[in-house]
BAFIVEX-787826 format. One record per atom (N, C-alpha, C): residue number from 1; residue in one letter; atom name; x, y, z. Coordinates in pm, 1 decimal, always signed. Example, Ala and Ser with C-alpha at 12.3 -4.5 7.8 and 13.67 -1.06 7.14 Angstrom:
{1 A N {+1319.0 -569.0 +780.0}}
{1 A CA {+1230.0 -450.0 +780.0}}
{1 A C {+1320.0 -330.0 +780.0}}
{2 S N {+1285.0 -225.0 +708.0}}
{2 S CA {+1367.0 -106.0 +714.0}}
{2 S C {+1290.0 +3.0 +787.0}}
//
This chain:
{1 X N {-9832.2 +22005.7 +6946.2}}
{1 X CA {-9753.1 +21888.0 +6965.2}}
{1 X C {-9804.0 +21820.0 +7097.6}}
{2 X N {-9823.4 +21690.3 +7086.7}}
{2 X CA {-9863.9 +21616.8 +7208.3}}
{2 X C {-9737.1 +21558.2 +7275.3}}
{3 X N {-9724.2 +21580.0 +7408.2}}
{3 X CA {-9615.6 +21531.1 +7486.1}}
{3 X C {-9671.1 +21447.2 +7602.9}}
{4 X N {-9583.9 +21377.7 +7665.6}}
{4 X CA {-9624.9 +21289.2 +7773.0}}
{4 X C {-9523.1 +21315.4 +7890.1}}
{5 X N {-9572.8 +21292.0 +8010.7}}
{5 X CA {-9482.4 +21311.9 +8123.7}}
{5 X C {-9516.4 +21206.9 +8229.4}}
{6 X N {-9424.0 +21115.8 +8257.5}}
{6 X CA {-9444.0 +21017.8 +8366.1}}
{6 X C {-9425.5 +21093.0 +8500.4}}
{7 X N {-9518.9 +21065.5 +8594.2}}
{7 X CA {-9510.3 +21133.6 +8722.9}}
{7 X C {-9541.4 +21036.7 +8833.7}}
{8 X N {-9501.2 +21077.5 +8952.7}}
{8 X CA {-9534.2 +20996.5 +9075.5}}
{8 X C {-9652.5 +21069.8 +9140.6}}
{9 X N {-9696.1 +21011.7 +9251.3}}
{9 X CA {-9818.6 +21065.2 +9326.9}}
{9 X C {-9800.8 +21204.7 +9373.1}}
{10 X N {-9679.3 +21240.2 +9423.8}}
{10 X CA {-9656.1 +21371.1 +9478.9}}
{10 X C {-9668.7 +21484.3 +9371.1}}
{11 X N {-9607.1 +21448.4 +9254.7}}
{11 X CA {-9614.8 +21550.1 +9143.1}}
{11 X C {-9754.5 +21556.9 +9088.7}}
{12 X N {-9824.4 +21445.3 +9083.8}}
{12 X CA {-9962.3 +21442.2 +9036.8}}
{12 X C {-10055.0 +21527.1 +9119.9}}
{13 X N {-10035.0 +21521.0 +9251.8}}
{13 X CA {-10116.7 +21600.7 +9342.0}}
{13 X C {-10095.4 +21747.7 +9319.9}}
{14 X N {-9974.6 +21787.0 +9292.8}}
{14 X CA {-9946.1 +21928.7 +9260.3}}
{14 X C {-10004.0 +21968.4 +9127.8}}
{15 X N {-10009.3 +21880.9 +9031.8}}
{15 X CA {-10075.2 +21908.1 +8901.8}}
{15 X C {-10222.7 +21923.9 +8931.2}}
{16 X N {-10282.6 +21838.7 +9009.8}}
{16 X CA {-10423.3 +21849.9 +9044.1}}
{16 X C {-10455.0 +21982.3 +9107.1}}
{17 X N {-10369.3 +22025.4 +9200.7}}
{17 X CA {-10385.7 +22150.7 +9264.6}}
{17 X C {-10387.5 +22275.1 +9172.1}}
{18 X N {-10322.0 +22257.9 +9054.5}}
{18 X CA {-10322.0 +22361.1 +8951.1}}
{18 X C {-10439.4 +22352.4 +8862.7}}
{19 X N {-10531.3 +22265.4 +8893.4}}
{19 X CA {-10650.2 +22236.8 +8808.9}}
{19 X C {-10602.3 +22183.7 +8673.0}}
{20 X N {-10499.0 +22100.6 +8682.0}}
{20 X CA {-10450.5 +22026.2 +8561.1}}
{20 X C {-10397.2 +22123.7 +8453.3}}
{21 X N {-10342.9 +22238.7 +8500.2}}
{21 X CA {-10300.5 +22339.7 +8404.9}}
{21 X C {-10145.0 +22356.0 +8400.2}}
{22 X N {-10069.1 +22304.1 +8498.7}}
{22 X CA {-9928.7 +22326.2 +8494.0}}
{22 X C {-9853.1 +22215.6 +8567.2}}
{23 X N {-9728.7 +22204.4 +8538.1}}
{23 X CA {-9635.4 +22116.4 +8610.3}}
{23 X C {-9569.6 +22198.2 +8717.8}}
{24 X N {-9550.7 +22132.8 +8836.4}}
{24 X CA {-9487.6 +22203.8 +8946.3}}
{24 X C {-9340.1 +22231.8 +8928.3}}
{25 X N {-9286.7 +22329.5 +8995.8}}
{25 X CA {-9140.8 +22364.8 +8987.4}}
{25 X C {-9058.1 +22239.0 +9023.7}}
{26 X N {-8942.9 +22238.3 +8965.4}}
{26 X CA {-8846.3 +22128.3 +8989.2}}
{26 X C {-8783.8 +22152.0 +9124.1}}
{27 X N {-8739.6 +22039.6 +9188.2}}
{27 X CA {-8665.5 +22047.9 +9311.6}}
{27 X C {-8522.9 +22092.9 +9283.7}}
{28 X N {-8451.0 +22145.8 +9379.3}}
{28 X CA {-8319.9 +22192.6 +9358.0}}
{28 X C {-8226.6 +22093.1 +9293.3}}
{29 X N {-8244.5 +21965.1 +9318.5}}
{29 X CA {-8157.7 +21865.8 +9260.7}}
{29 X C {-8206.6 +21814.6 +9124.2}}
{30 X N {-8308.9 +21883.8 +9074.5}}
{30 X CA {-8363.4 +21839.6 +8939.0}}
{30 X C {-8352.0 +21962.8 +8844.7}}
{31 X N {-8238.5 +21975.1 +8774.4}}
{31 X CA {-8217.8 +22094.6 +8690.0}}
{31 X C {-8291.3 +22089.0 +8558.5}}
{32 X N {-8350.2 +21975.8 +8523.0}}
{32 X CA {-8419.0 +21961.5 +8392.7}}
{32 X C {-8560.5 +21905.0 +8411.9}}
{33 X N {-8652.3 +21958.2 +8337.7}}
{33 X CA {-8783.5 +21903.8 +8321.0}}
{33 X C {-8786.8 +21836.5 +8180.3}}
{34 X N {-8822.4 +21705.8 +8179.5}}
{34 X CA {-8807.3 +21628.8 +8056.7}}
{34 X C {-8936.7 +21563.5 +8018.9}}
{35 X N {-9025.4 +21636.8 +7945.1}}
{35 X CA {-9140.3 +21568.2 +7887.8}}
{35 X C {-9094.4 +21483.2 +7773.0}}
{36 X N {-9161.1 +21369.0 +7749.2}}
{36 X CA {-9120.4 +21268.7 +7648.3}}
{36 X C {-9215.9 +21273.1 +7522.5}}
{37 X N {-9163.0 +21221.2 +7413.8}}
{37 X CA {-9237.3 +21240.7 +7290.2}}
{37 X C {-9332.3 +21124.1 +7256.5}}
{38 X N {-9316.0 +21008.1 +7326.0}}
{38 X CA {-9408.0 +20892.3 +7297.6}}
{38 X C {-9464.8 +20842.9 +7427.7}}
{39 X N {-9590.2 +20796.7 +7406.4}}
{39 X CA {-9662.9 +20732.5 +7519.4}}
{39 X C {-9596.5 +20606.2 +7562.1}}
{40 X N {-9537.7 +20533.9 +7466.5}}
{40 X CA {-9464.5 +20413.8 +7500.9}}
{40 X C {-9351.5 +20435.4 +7595.1}}
{41 X N {-9275.4 +20537.3 +7570.2}}
{41 X CA {-9165.8 +20574.2 +7657.1}}
{41 X C {-9214.3 +20617.3 +7798.1}}
{42 X N {-9318.1 +20693.9 +7797.4}}
{42 X CA {-9374.0 +20744.0 +7925.8}}
{42 X C {-9428.9 +20625.6 +8009.4}}
{43 X N {-9497.8 +20535.2 +7940.5}}
{43 X CA {-9545.9 +20411.2 +8012.3}}
{43 X C {-9428.9 +20334.3 +8070.4}}
{44 X N {-9324.3 +20315.0 +7992.0}}
{44 X CA {-9206.9 +20251.1 +8040.0}}
{44 X C {-9151.7 +20304.0 +8166.9}}
{45 X N {-9138.7 +20436.1 +8167.5}}
{45 X CA {-9085.5 +20503.6 +8292.2}}
{45 X C {-9182.4 +20492.7 +8405.5}}
{46 X N {-9305.3 +20521.2 +8381.4}}
{46 X CA {-9405.9 +20516.8 +8496.9}}
{46 X C {-9425.1 +20380.0 +8554.7}}
{47 X N {-9426.7 +20276.4 +8459.3}}
{47 X CA {-9452.0 +20144.7 +8511.5}}
{47 X C {-9329.6 +20073.7 +8569.1}}
{48 X N {-9216.7 +20112.6 +8528.5}}
{48 X CA {-9093.4 +20044.1 +8575.3}}
{48 X C {-9021.9 +20130.3 +8680.8}}
{49 X N {-8994.9 +20257.0 +8651.4}}
{49 X CA {-8919.1 +20344.5 +8738.8}}
{49 X C {-9009.2 +20392.9 +8854.8}}
{50 X N {-9121.0 +20464.8 +8825.3}}
{50 X CA {-9199.2 +20522.9 +8928.6}}
{50 X C {-9258.5 +20421.0 +9025.0}}
{51 X N {-9302.5 +20312.7 +8970.9}}
{51 X CA {-9360.6 +20205.6 +9058.7}}
{51 X C {-9254.7 +20148.0 +9149.8}}
{52 X N {-9133.5 +20131.2 +9098.7}}
{52 X CA {-9028.7 +20071.3 +9179.2}}
{52 X C {-8970.0 +20165.6 +9281.2}}
{53 X N {-8955.1 +20295.0 +9252.1}}
{53 X CA {-8873.0 +20388.7 +9332.2}}
{53 X C {-8958.5 +20486.0 +9410.2}}
{54 X N {-9085.8 +20504.1 +9381.5}}
{54 X CA {-9168.2 +20599.7 +9457.7}}
{54 X C {-9214.0 +20527.2 +9589.0}}
{55 X N {-9228.3 +20608.5 +9694.3}}
{55 X CA {-9263.8 +20547.3 +9824.9}}
{55 X C {-9395.0 +20469.2 +9822.2}}
{56 X N {-9492.9 +20514.6 +9745.6}}
{56 X CA {-9623.2 +20447.6 +9737.5}}
{56 X C {-9628.4 +20341.9 +9626.7}}
{57 X N {-9522.3 +20327.7 +9549.9}}
{57 X CA {-9509.1 +20229.0 +9436.4}}
{57 X C {-9623.9 +20252.5 +9335.7}}
{58 X N {-9643.4 +20373.5 +9298.2}}
{58 X CA {-9737.5 +20415.4 +9193.5}}
{58 X C {-9677.1 +20502.9 +9093.6}}
{59 X N {-9719.0 +20492.1 +8970.8}}
{59 X CA {-9671.8 +20578.5 +8860.8}}
{59 X C {-9789.2 +20615.7 +8772.5}}
{60 X N {-9779.0 +20731.1 +8710.5}}
{60 X CA {-9883.5 +20777.0 +8628.9}}
{60 X C {-9824.1 +20837.4 +8495.8}}
{61 X N {-9904.6 +20830.3 +8389.6}}
{61 X CA {-9868.6 +20891.2 +8265.5}}
{61 X C {-9957.0 +21009.8 +8237.0}}
{62 X N {-9904.2 +21129.3 +8219.2}}
{62 X CA {-9987.8 +21237.4 +8180.2}}
{62 X C {-9961.3 +21270.1 +8029.5}}
{63 X N {-10064.8 +21328.8 +7969.3}}
{63 X CA {-10059.8 +21367.2 +7829.0}}
{63 X C {-10105.6 +21509.3 +7823.2}}
{64 X N {-10037.1 +21588.0 +7743.1}}
{64 X CA {-10073.6 +21731.5 +7725.1}}
{64 X C {-10028.5 +21779.7 +7592.2}}
{65 X N {-10092.0 +21890.0 +7553.2}}
{65 X CA {-10052.6 +21959.8 +7422.8}}
{65 X C {-9971.2 +22082.4 +7451.5}}
{66 X N {-9867.0 +22100.9 +7377.2}}
{66 X CA {-9783.3 +22227.2 +7389.9}}
{66 X C {-9776.0 +22297.4 +7255.4}}
{67 X N {-9773.1 +22423.4 +7260.6}}
{67 X CA {-9763.1 +22503.3 +7137.3}}
{67 X C {-9639.0 +22463.0 +7059.5}}
{68 X N {-9658.0 +22418.3 +6929.8}}
{68 X CA {-9549.3 +22367.6 +6846.6}}
{68 X C {-9437.9 +22469.2 +6828.1}}
{69 X N {-9475.4 +22592.8 +6799.7}}
{69 X CA {-9376.4 +22694.3 +6775.1}}
{69 X C {-9290.9 +22715.1 +6894.8}}
{70 X N {-9345.5 +22727.6 +7010.6}}
{70 X CA {-9268.8 +22745.9 +7132.6}}
{70 X C {-9175.0 +22628.5 +7157.3}}
{71 X N {-9228.0 +22505.3 +7147.2}}
{71 X CA {-9146.6 +22386.2 +7174.7}}
{71 X C {-9036.1 +22366.0 +7076.7}}
{72 X N {-9045.5 +22421.8 +6958.6}}
{72 X CA {-8948.0 +22411.5 +6855.4}}
{72 X C {-8808.6 +22467.5 +6891.4}}
{73 X N {-8801.2 +22547.8 +6994.3}}
{73 X CA {-8678.1 +22605.3 +7031.8}}
{73 X C {-8587.5 +22507.3 +7114.0}}
{74 X N {-8649.9 +22398.4 +7159.9}}
{74 X CA {-8584.7 +22301.5 +7242.1}}
{74 X C {-8536.6 +22187.9 +7157.2}}
{75 X N {-8418.5 +22133.4 +7189.1}}
{75 X CA {-8363.4 +22017.2 +7121.5}}
{75 X C {-8421.2 +21889.1 +7171.0}}
{76 X N {-8448.0 +21792.2 +7079.6}}
{76 X CA {-8492.7 +21662.5 +7119.2}}
{76 X C {-8368.9 +21579.6 +7145.7}}
{77 X N {-8372.7 +21509.8 +7258.3}}
{77 X CA {-8259.3 +21416.9 +7300.0}}
{77 X C {-8306.2 +21276.2 +7297.8}}
{78 X N {-8228.3 +21189.8 +7223.8}}
{78 X CA {-8256.0 +21049.7 +7227.0}}
{78 X C {-8161.7 +20992.8 +7337.2}}
{79 X N {-8220.1 +20924.8 +7436.1}}
{79 X CA {-8143.3 +20878.3 +7550.2}}
{79 X C {-8131.7 +20727.1 +7565.8}}
{80 X N {-8171.0 +20654.8 +7459.0}}
{80 X CA {-8166.7 +20507.8 +7462.4}}
{80 X C {-8219.5 +20460.0 +7328.8}}
{81 X N {-8319.0 +20373.2 +7338.8}}
{81 X CA {-8380.6 +20320.8 +7214.4}}
{81 X C {-8433.2 +20435.4 +7123.1}}
{82 X N {-8474.7 +20392.5 +7001.9}}
{82 X CA {-8525.4 +20491.9 +6904.7}}
{82 X C {-8635.8 +20574.9 +6961.1}}
{83 X N {-8727.1 +20512.7 +7043.2}}
{83 X CA {-8846.7 +20585.4 +7089.3}}
{83 X C {-8816.1 +20653.1 +7228.5}}
{84 X N {-8693.2 +20650.0 +7278.9}}
{84 X CA {-8654.2 +20716.3 +7401.0}}
{84 X C {-8618.1 +20857.5 +7375.4}}
{85 X N {-8712.9 +20936.9 +7335.3}}
{85 X CA {-8688.0 +21080.0 +7295.0}}
{85 X C {-8756.9 +21169.7 +7394.7}}
{86 X N {-8685.7 +21275.9 +7430.5}}
{86 X CA {-8748.2 +21369.8 +7530.8}}
{86 X C {-8684.2 +21508.6 +7504.6}}
{87 X N {-8764.2 +21612.2 +7549.8}}
{87 X CA {-8711.8 +21744.5 +7550.2}}
{87 X C {-8641.9 +21766.8 +7682.1}}
{88 X N {-8538.8 +21846.7 +7684.0}}
{88 X CA {-8478.5 +21889.7 +7814.2}}
{88 X C {-8506.3 +22035.1 +7832.5}}
{89 X N {-8597.4 +22067.5 +7924.6}}
{89 X CA {-8638.8 +22204.9 +7951.1}}
{89 X C {-8564.9 +22250.9 +8083.4}}
{90 X N {-8484.3 +22350.3 +8075.9}}
{90 X CA {-8414.4 +22397.0 +8200.3}}
{90 X C {-8517.4 +22427.7 +8309.0}}
{91 X N {-8493.1 +22388.8 +8426.6}}
{91 X CA {-8586.3 +22402.7 +8540.4}}
{91 X C {-8632.3 +22551.6 +8549.9}}
{92 X N {-8541.0 +22644.2 +8524.3}}
{92 X CA {-8579.4 +22789.6 +8545.2}}
{92 X C {-8672.4 +22833.3 +8434.0}}
{93 X N {-8698.5 +22751.9 +8332.3}}
{93 X CA {-8788.8 +22792.2 +8223.6}}
{93 X C {-8923.4 +22713.7 +8230.9}}
{94 X N {-8943.5 +22635.4 +8335.0}}
{94 X CA {-9064.4 +22558.6 +8340.2}}
{94 X C {-9192.0 +22641.1 +8356.0}}
{95 X N {-9181.0 +22754.6 +8431.0}}
{95 X CA {-9296.6 +22835.0 +8441.2}}
{95 X C {-9343.3 +22892.6 +8304.6}}
{96 X N {-9237.7 +22934.6 +8224.7}}
{96 X CA {-9267.3 +22980.6 +8092.4}}
{96 X C {-9324.0 +22869.6 +8006.0}}
{97 X N {-9270.0 +22745.0 +8016.5}}
{97 X CA {-9316.1 +22630.2 +7943.6}}
{97 X C {-9463.8 +22607.4 +7972.9}}
{98 X N {-9502.6 +22616.1 +8100.3}}
{98 X CA {-9644.0 +22592.4 +8146.6}}
{98 X C {-9732.6 +22687.5 +8077.7}}
{99 X N {-9688.5 +22803.5 +8045.6}}
{99 X CA {-9776.8 +22908.6 +7982.6}}
{99 X C {-9815.8 +22867.1 +7842.5}}
{100 X N {-9739.5 +22770.9 +7782.0}}
{100 X CA {-9761.6 +22732.7 +7645.0}}
{100 X C {-9837.2 +22599.5 +7639.3}}
{101 X N {-9883.7 +22547.7 +7752.7}}
{101 X CA {-9961.1 +22424.5 +7752.4}}
{101 X C {-10102.1 +22465.5 +7689.9}}
{102 X N {-10149.9 +22384.7 +7600.1}}
{102 X CA {-10281.7 +22413.4 +7540.0}}
{102 X C {-10385.8 +22317.1 +7603.9}}
{103 X N {-10475.4 +22373.2 +7668.2}}
{103 X CA {-10581.8 +22289.4 +7735.3}}
{103 X C {-10528.7 +22239.4 +7868.4}}
{104 X N {-10577.8 +22119.8 +7910.7}}
{104 X CA {-10551.5 +22060.0 +8038.9}}
{104 X C {-10448.9 +21946.2 +8026.0}}
{105 X N {-10394.0 +21913.2 +8134.5}}
{105 X CA {-10302.3 +21796.7 +8144.3}}
{105 X C {-10389.0 +21674.7 +8179.8}}
{106 X N {-10387.5 +21573.9 +8104.6}}
{106 X CA {-10478.0 +21458.6 +8127.7}}
{106 X C {-10391.9 +21340.2 +8182.8}}
{107 X N {-10453.9 +21265.5 +8273.5}}
{107 X CA {-10391.1 +21140.3 +8321.5}}
{107 X C {-10447.0 +21028.1 +8235.2}}
{108 X N {-10357.0 +20958.3 +8169.3}}
{108 X CA {-10401.0 +20856.5 +8074.8}}
{108 X C {-10367.6 +20713.3 +8119.8}}
{109 X N {-10276.4 +20699.9 +8215.4}}
{109 X CA {-10246.5 +20565.5 +8265.3}}
{109 X C {-10204.7 +20571.3 +8411.4}}
{110 X N {-10226.7 +20466.1 +8484.5}}
{110 X CA {-10187.2 +20453.3 +8619.0}}
{110 X C {-10133.4 +20311.3 +8642.4}}
{111 X N {-10023.7 +20306.9 +8720.2}}
{111 X CA {-9956.6 +20185.0 +8742.9}}
{111 X C {-9930.9 +20168.4 +8897.9}}
{112 X N {-9935.7 +20044.6 +8943.7}}
{112 X CA {-9913.6 +20018.9 +9084.6}}
{112 X C {-9851.4 +19879.7 +9102.9}}
{113 X N {-9768.8 +19865.9 +9198.1}}
{113 X CA {-9710.5 +19730.9 +9226.6}}
{113 X C {-9803.3 +19653.9 +9323.4}}
{114 X N {-9914.0 +19712.1 +9366.2}}
{114 X CA {-10004.6 +19644.7 +9454.1}}
{114 X C {-10113.5 +19576.8 +9382.2}}
//
């Protein structure tokens, strides 16, 4: 299954440090890791939310493949429009989630307000 993850510069640097193999642990105030199911939704978040609220006003869209069987245990949540679908992965399971990423995490879009 192909999933997308909108990220800011800080998270992207941590992904780079892992050689594009895993997502960094969540912060204490972030109990859920939420990869999204469509590129359209990821672009919307990165270009509108990340660019507006991150200190450097940049946002990125990452794309990665996850083992279908593993991901099947998580419920898909629709949080808005029909294409606003995401998985909610408990933060304490992110390390396990990372082990099921197939290949590398790719950066497919970059947005900036500058």
